[in-house]
N, C-alpha and C positions, 0 to 999 in steps of 0.2 A: 289298347290305348298306349301301352309301353312301346310296342313296335312302331306305332305311328309317330310317337314323340321322338323316338330315336331317328326315324327316317327324316323327319323335319329338321332335326339338329344336324344331320349329315348334309342335307341340302344347303342349309344356312352356312355351314362351314366351307363347303365347296364354293359358294358364292363369295365368302370372305377371301379365300385363297385367290380366286380369280381377280377380284377388285384390288387386292393388295399388290398384285403385279401390274394390272392393266391401268390403274390410276396413279398419277404422281404422288398423291396423298389422299387422305379421306376427307379433307376439308371441302365443304360445299358452302354456298351462300347462307347467310343468317347464322353462322356459327355451328352448323350441323356437321358432325363427322360421321359419315355413313359407315366407315369401317368399324368404329367403336359401337355403333348401334347394332350392326349385324353380329359383331363378336359377342356383345352382351346378350343378344337374343339366343345365339348358339349355345352359350354357356348355360343360360337358364333352361333351355330345352334339354340340354345334356344332363343337368342335375335332376330335372323332373323325370327324365327317362330312366332313371335308376341304373346308370352305368356303373360298373365296378371300377372304382378309383384305385384302391389299394393303399395300404398304410404307408409304404415307402414313397409312393408318388405324392401323397398328401403331405407327408413330412418334408419332402424335398421342396415342394411348391411353397410350403409355409416358410422354410428357411430363405428361399429366394425372395419372397415377399418382404420378410423382415430386413434382409440385407438391402434391398432397393429402398425401403422406407428410411432406414438409417442413413443411407447415402444421400437421399433427398433432403432430409432434415439438415444434414451436414452442409449440403450445398446452399440451402436457404440461410443458414447461420453464417457461413463463410462469405457469401456474396451479398447478403441483405436483399436478395431478389427472390420472389416466390414463383413467378411465371416460368422462368427458364429451367429451374430444377424440376418443376412439374412437367414441363414439356419434354425434357430428356427422360424423365421417369416413364412417361407414356411410350416413348420410342423403345426404351429398353424392355419395358413390360411386354409390349406386343411382340418384340423380337423373340422373347422367351416363351410367351404364352401360345403363340401359333404352333411351333413344333411340339409344345407340351400337349395341346389339344389334338394334334395329329396323332401323337403316340396313344393318347387315351381312346380316340375314336377307332383307330386301326386295331388296337388291342382288343377292343370290345366288338369288333366285327361290324361296326356301323358303316364305315367306309373301308375301301381296300386300298393298298398301295397304288394299284392301277388308277384309281380315281385321282390320286394326287399327281401322278405322272401326266395324266391327260389334261388336268387343269393347268399345269405349268406350260404345256405345249400350247393349249388353246389361248391362254392369256398372252403369251409371247407373240403368237400369230396375230392376235387382236391389236397389239401394240404396233406390229408391222403395218397392218391395214390403216391404223390411225396416222402413222407417219406418212404413208403413201398419199392418203387423202389430203393431209395438210399441205404436202408438197405440190400436189396437183392443183389444189384450191389456190395456193399462193401464186403459182405460175399462170393459171388461167385468169384469175382476177387481178393479177399484177399487184399483189399485196406484199408488203415487206415481211418476209418470213421471220426474221429475227424479232421484229416488233410483235408479230403474231404469237410466237412462242413465249415471249415475255409476258404478254397479257394472259395467256393460258396458265403460265406459272404463277402469276399473281392471284389468279382465280382460286388456285389450289394451295396458296400460301407456300409455294415451293419454287426452287430454282430449276429451270430447264437449261442445260448446257447447249449452246447453239453457236454456230459460226458458218461462214460460207465455205463450201468444199470446192465445187467446180460446176459451172453452168447452172442448172436448176437444182442442183443437189446442195443440201444444207445439213449440217450436223444437228441431230435431235437426240439428246441423251437424257434419260430418266433413270431413277434408281433401279427399276426393274430390268434394265438392259443387261445387268450382270446375270440375269436368268437365261439369257440367250445361249451361253455355252452349255448350261444344264439341259435346256430344251433340245439342243443339238445332240447331246449324248442320249437322251431319252428316245429320240427318233431313230438314231443310228443303231441303238441297242434295244429297240422296242420289243422285238420278238423275245429276247431273253428277259425282259422286264414284264412279260405277260401281256404285251399289246401286239398281237399277231398282225393287225392291219398295217403296222409300220413296215412290215417286211415287203409290202407291195409297192412298186414304183409309183403307181398312180396316186398313192396316198403320201408316201415318204418324200417324193421329190418336190411337190408343191410346198409342203410344209417346210422342208429344209431351205428352199429358195427364199421363203419369207423370213425365216429365222436368221439366215445369213444376211439378208438385206437389212433387217433391223439392227443386227450386230454391226454391220458396216456403217450405217447412219448414226450409230452411237458415237462413232469416231473416237473410240477409246482404245488406246494402245493395249491396255491390259485385257479388254474384252477380245480384241483380235487375237492376242497371244493365247488366251484361254481357249477360244474356239479352235485355233490351230492345234493346240495340245490335245483337245478332245478328238479331233479327226486323226491325229497321228496315233494316239493310244488305242484307237479302235480299228486301225487299218487291218490288223491281222485277223480280226474276228467279225468284221462287218463288210459284206459285199457292197452294200450301199456306200459305206465310207470310202472304200477303195475307188469306186466309180466317181464319187464326188471329188476325191482328192485329185484324180486325173483331170477333172474339169476345172477345179478351183485353182490349182497350181499355175496353169498357163494364164488364167484370168488375173491372178495376183501379180504375175510378172508383167503382164500388159498394163496393169493399173498402178505400177510403181510410181509413175509420175504424179498420180493423185494421192497415193498413200504415203509416199516418202516424206513430204513436208510435215506430216503428223509426227514423224520421228526426229526430223533433223532441222526443223524451221526455228528461227529466232524466238517465235512465240512459244514453242514447246520448251526451249531452253529456259525462258522466263518462268514458265509454269513449274518446271523442275526446281529452279532456284528458289522459288517461294517455299516449296516443301523443305528444301535444305535449310532455309532461314527459320522455318517454324520449328524444326527439330530441336536445336539448342534452347529455344525459348520455352518449349513445352517441358523439356527435360529439366531445365532450371526450376520451373515451378514444381515439378515432381520431387526434386531434391529437398524442397522446403518442407514437404509433408509426405515422406516416402512410404509410410506404412498404410495409412488410411486415406490419403489424398485430400483434395479440397471439396469433394462432394459433387453430386450431379449438377449439371448446368454451369459449372465453372468454366471460364474462358479467359484468355489473355486479351486485354482490351485493344492493344495495338497489333494484334495478330488474329484477324477474323476472316474466315473463308466464306461464310454463308450469312447473309444479312438477316435471313429468317431464323436461322438456328446458329447463333454465333459460337456455340460450344461444339459445333460439328467441324471436324478437321479431316483432311484427306489422310493424314497420318493417324488413322482411327485408333490403332492399338496404343500409340504413344499418348493420345488424348485420354483414352480410358485409364491408362496408367497414372496420368496426372490427376484424374478426377477421383479414382477409387483406391489408388495406391497398390502396393504389393499384395495386401490382404484381399482387396477386391479382385485383383488379377487372378489370384488362386481360385476364387469363386467362378470366374469366367472360364478358366481352364477346366474346372470340374464340369461345368455345363457342356463344354465342347466334348469332353470325354463321354458324357452321358449320351451324346448324339451319335457317336461313332462306335460305341462299344458293341452294338448289336451285329456289326459286320467286321469290326477290327479284330475280334477274338476268334473269328472263323478261320479255317485253313486258308492259306494264301493262294486261292484260286484266282484266275484272271480278273473276274468282275470285282472281287474283293480288293485286289490291288488297284484297279481302275477307280473304285469309289474312294479309296484312301487318297489317291492322287488328286481326284476332283475336289475332295474336301480340303486338302492342303492348298490347292490353288485358290479355292474360295476364301478360306481363312486369311491367306496371304494378301488378298485384295484389300484387307484392312490397312495396309501400308500405302495404298494408292487411291483409295476411295472412302468417302464418309458413309457409304451405304451399308456397311456391315451391321449397323444398328438401325433397323427400320422394319416396317411391316413386310416389305418386299424381301428383306433378308430372312424374316421369319418363314416365308414360304420356301425359300431355297434351303434353309435348314430342315424344313419339313421333308424335302426330297430325300435327304439322307436318313431321316427317321423311317420313311416309307421303304426306302431301298434296303435298310437293315432288316425290316420285317420280311421283305420279299426274299432275301437271301436265306435268312435264318429258318423261316417256315418251310421254304423249298416246296411250295405247292402252287398250283394254278390259282389265280385270283378270280373271284366272281365277276360276272359282267354286269351285275346290278349294283346300285348304290348300297342297298341293304341286303343282308343275307336272309335266308329263310328263317322262320321262327324256330324250327328245330335246330338249325345250325347255330343260331344265336344262343339258344339254350345250352347247347353242347359247349360252345366256346366260353360262356359266362359261368359255367359250372353250376 
């Protein structure tokens, strides 16, 4: 019974990881949040399965819960609003809880790091198919693509960034698009991450084509630079990366007429200027309460980026500093350290350096994107947790979701 319960908890968690990247949000009609339902079920089956939690993990989780609760109450008291602090509490909680559950399940042998890697790739590919399907549908039915994406966004209570690119191509950016560079790295370095199938062209090349396509359609400068950095850092160690670089480089040169406006157009300058205008406004609010901030859900009324989540700013780290102060920022830095310590303390071998560089790129996205706090971000943080286990244990990962009873008994002591 215990093995069966653990197996079910593992499948639920894999489904949660997939949906956290594949869906813009968990909101469905009639107020149901499918991600919360699945997460709650996974936690319940995890607890019933008798997994070893450990005193340090439980204590650390309790401290984080107390911190988030205090900041939520502070946000309610400061703003007089209950809904927004609770909404941001949910976003922060799931960002922390997903990698925490990843750690717990991998540590107990319920899932393997390989499972996490595969889910990230599969969900990114699913996003690519969704974008292609919508583009084809809009072109065939002659539907206004921007209106179509806005209606989809309103269905999920989320914003989908969109604009016309060229011809039948339109921008379609969702929070999970920042997972495209991570998926690119997993495919390029799959053999070293325990996924031998990615070493074969007939598997790797179609996957990379779809991942790069969804990254392009995100039409995000940061995503493009992130993917380019991944390909450059893997050139020396991945034959697939070298072959792709030889193909992609001429294509990029040929496509400069399409991509250049994203870097140099007046619209891009306006977008950058908005960030520059927000910076002094957010810092001014931080200076009024520098130690403990204004609480979760706090925002500046005349400086709102997202109508659904007015507390969400592209300058995510500055917004966090304004909301939780220097004391809260130290908590966040401690959380980040807990994610990378499993591989940052290892000898500086090539993959260790690559993971540190990937983590730095991902964390730095918080100065360009509001998606550092979301369920999608929780999945990307989970990648680093899984990669840490992969490097530290230095062993082949199982090909099944669950290990054998004897292996589980050995791991759980």
